[in-house]
C-alpha positions as CSV (number, residue, x, y, z in Angstrom):
1,M,-37.9,-24.9,12.7
2,T,-35.0,-25.9,11.0
3,Y,-31.4,-23.7,11.6
4,P,-28.3,-24.9,9.8
5,N,-26.1,-25.7,12.7
6,G,-28.4,-28.7,13.8
7,P,-31.3,-28.8,16.1
8,Q,-31.9,-26.4,18.9
9,Q,-31.2,-27.5,21.6
10,P,-34.1,-27.3,24.3
11,G,-34.2,-24.4,27.0
12,T,-32.1,-22.3,24.2
13,P,-32.9,-19.4,22.7
14,A,-33.6,-19.1,19.0
15,N,-30.6,-18.3,18.1
16,P,-27.8,-19.1,14.3
17,Y,-25.2,-20.5,15.6
18,G,-26.3,-22.4,18.2
19,A,-24.6,-21.5,21.1
20,V,-25.5,-20.5,24.6
21,Y,-25.9,-15.7,25.6
22,G,-23.1,-15.3,26.1
23,A,-21.0,-17.8,25.1
24,P,-18.7,-16.6,21.7
25,A,-20.0,-16.6,18.6
26,A,-19.0,-18.7,15.9
27,P,-18.2,-17.0,12.4
28,A,-21.2,-16.0,10.4
29,Q,-19.7,-19.0,7.2
30,A,-21.1,-18.3,3.8
31,V,-24.4,-20.6,2.0
32,Q,-23.7,-21.2,-1.2
33,P,-26.9,-22.3,-2.9
34,Y,-26.2,-25.7,-4.4
35,G,-24.2,-26.0,-7.5
36,A,-22.9,-22.6,-6.7
37,P,-18.8,-21.9,-7.3
38,Q,-16.8,-22.2,-3.8
39,Y,-14.7,-19.3,-3.9
40,P,-12.0,-19.0,-2.5
41,A,-11.4,-15.3,-0.1
42,Q,-10.4,-12.5,-2.6
43,Q,-6.6,-10.8,-1.6
44,P,-6.0,-7.3,-0.9
45,Y,-4.9,-5.1,-4.1
46,P,-1.2,-4.7,-4.7
47,V,0.6,-2.2,-2.2
48,A,2.6,-0.1,-4.4
49,Q,6.6,-0.2,-4.4
50,P,8.1,2.9,-4.7
51,V,9.9,3.9,-7.4
52,P,13.5,4.1,-7.4
53,P,15.2,8.0,-7.3
54,V,16.1,8.9,-11.3
55,A,19.3,10.5,-11.6
56,P,19.9,13.8,-12.8
57,Y,21.5,14.1,-16.0
58,G,20.3,10.5,-17.9
59,G,22.5,8.8,-15.0
60,A,21.0,5.3,-14.3
61,P,18.5,4.6,-10.9
62,G,20.6,3.9,-8.1
63,Y,23.5,5.4,-10.0
64,P,23.1,9.1,-8.9
65,Y,26.9,10.6,-10.1
66,G,27.3,9.0,-13.5
67,T,25.6,6.7,-15.8
68,A,25.9,3.1,-15.0
69,P,27.7,0.6,-17.1
70,G,26.4,-0.6,-20.0
71,Y,24.1,2.7,-20.1
72,P,24.8,5.1,-23.1
73,A,25.2,8.7,-21.3
74,A,22.3,11.4,-21.9
75,P,22.5,14.7,-23.8
76,Y,23.2,17.3,-22.3
77,G,20.2,19.4,-22.2
78,T,17.7,17.1,-21.8
79,T,15.5,16.0,-18.6
80,P,16.0,13.0,-16.2
81,Y,13.3,11.9,-18.1
82,G,15.3,12.0,-21.9
83,M,12.6,14.4,-23.2
84,A,14.3,17.6,-24.0
85,G,11.2,19.6,-23.8
86,Y,8.3,20.9,-25.7
87,G,11.1,22.4,-28.7
88,G,12.4,19.0,-29.1
89,V,16.4,18.3,-29.7
90,D,18.2,19.7,-32.3
91,P,20.1,17.2,-34.3
92,Y,23.2,19.3,-34.9
93,T,24.5,19.4,-31.6
94,G,22.3,17.8,-29.2
95,M,20.9,20.1,-26.8
96,A,17.5,21.1,-26.1
97,M,15.4,23.1,-28.7
98,S,13.0,26.2,-27.7
99,D,9.7,26.3,-28.0
100,K,9.5,30.0,-28.6
101,S,10.4,30.7,-33.1
102,K,12.9,33.3,-34.0
103,M,10.6,34.7,-36.6
104,T,8.3,35.5,-34.0
105,A,11.2,37.5,-31.7
106,G,12.6,38.9,-34.9
107,L,9.0,40.5,-36.0
108,L,7.7,40.9,-32.7
109,Q,10.9,42.9,-32.4
110,F,11.4,44.2,-35.5
111,F,7.7,45.9,-35.3
112,L,7.4,46.4,-31.6
113,G,10.7,46.6,-30.4
114,G,10.7,49.7,-29.2
115,F,8.2,48.5,-26.6
116,G,10.1,45.6,-25.6
117,A,7.4,42.7,-26.8
118,G,10.6,40.5,-28.6
119,R,12.5,40.5,-25.0
120,F,9.0,40.0,-23.5
121,Y,8.7,36.7,-25.4
122,L,11.8,35.1,-24.8
123,G,11.1,36.1,-21.2
124,Y,14.0,38.5,-20.8
125,N,11.5,40.6,-18.4
126,G,14.3,43.0,-17.8
127,F,15.1,44.1,-21.3
128,G,11.5,44.0,-22.6
129,A,11.2,46.6,-19.5
130,A,14.3,48.8,-20.3
131,Q,12.9,48.7,-23.6
132,L,9.7,49.4,-22.3
133,C,10.9,52.7,-19.9
134,L,13.2,54.1,-23.4
135,T,11.2,54.3,-25.1
136,L,8.2,55.8,-22.8
137,G,10.6,58.7,-21.2
138,G,11.5,59.3,-24.7
139,W,7.9,60.3,-25.9
140,F,7.3,62.1,-22.3
141,F,10.6,64.0,-22.1
142,L,9.6,64.9,-26.6
143,F,6.1,66.0,-25.6
144,I,7.3,68.0,-22.3
145,G,10.1,69.3,-25.6
146,M,6.7,70.9,-27.1
147,F,7.0,73.7,-24.5
148,L,10.1,73.8,-23.4
149,F,13.6,73.1,-25.8
150,V,16.4,71.5,-22.7
151,P,14.2,68.2,-23.3
152,L,13.5,68.0,-27.1
153,I,18.0,67.3,-26.3
154,I,17.2,64.4,-24.4
155,A,14.2,63.4,-26.2
156,F,16.1,62.6,-29.3
157,P,18.8,60.3,-28.3
158,M,16.2,58.5,-26.4
159,L,14.4,57.6,-28.7
160,I,16.9,56.7,-31.8
161,G,19.0,54.7,-29.2
162,V,15.9,52.4,-28.1
163,W,14.8,51.4,-32.1
164,V,18.5,51.0,-33.1
165,W,19.0,48.9,-30.3
166,A,15.6,47.4,-31.0
167,F,16.7,47.1,-34.6
168,V,20.1,45.2,-33.4
169,D,18.1,43.1,-31.8
170,A,15.6,42.1,-34.5
171,I,18.3,41.4,-36.9
172,M,20.2,38.9,-34.3
173,M,16.2,37.1,-33.3
174,F,16.7,36.3,-36.8
175,T,19.3,34.9,-37.3
176,G,18.9,32.7,-34.4
177,N,22.2,34.5,-32.4
178,V,19.5,35.2,-29.1
179,T,18.3,32.1,-27.1
180,D,15.2,32.1,-24.2
181,V,15.5,32.7,-21.4
182,Q,16.5,28.9,-19.7
183,G,19.9,29.1,-22.9
184,R,17.8,26.7,-25.5
185,K,18.2,28.2,-29.1
186,L,15.3,29.4,-30.8
187,Q,13.5,27.3,-33.6
188,S,13.1,27.7,-37.7
C-alpha cells in the first residue's frame, strides 16, 4: 500500500500524514491531478466601507453646515440626494412639486366639498373633518327642523356656509393658490 507522504514506518499505525498517534498532525494538502493548475487560496470578500454622511439640503459629504468649496448649492425643496420627490421640480422656482393635481383637488372640492373630499385629498385632514362635520350637523338640524322650527334657523346657515366655503376652496385649488400639506405646489 502506498501513502501520499511516503512509505509507512514499521510499527506505526496507518496514518495518511505519516505521524504517529499523539503527535500533532500535519495540515491536509489538496492533491491535484496531474496537469491541473494550482490556484491560490481565495481571498475573503472585501469588507464594505462606511458611506460618508450626506449633509441636508445639498451639502457635500463631510460638510454638514453648507456646501464644500466648488460645489453648487442644491435648490431649496430638494432632498439630500438631489431628488425632489414624485412631483419633480418647478422649472420657474426650483422648488419641489407635489404629486397631487390641482385639477383633481378642485373637482373633488367642487362636487364633494361639503364632505371635505378635496381637503382630504391634499392631506388637510383637519379642514376636511371640519367641512364634513358642518355638513352632517346641518343635515341633522334640518331633519330635526322638520318637527321643530328652531333648528331650521341653525341648519340653513350651516349648510349654506359650508357650501360657500367649499366653492371658494375649489376656485382656489383650480387657480393653484393652495398647496399640499407639505407646502409643495400642486401640479397642473
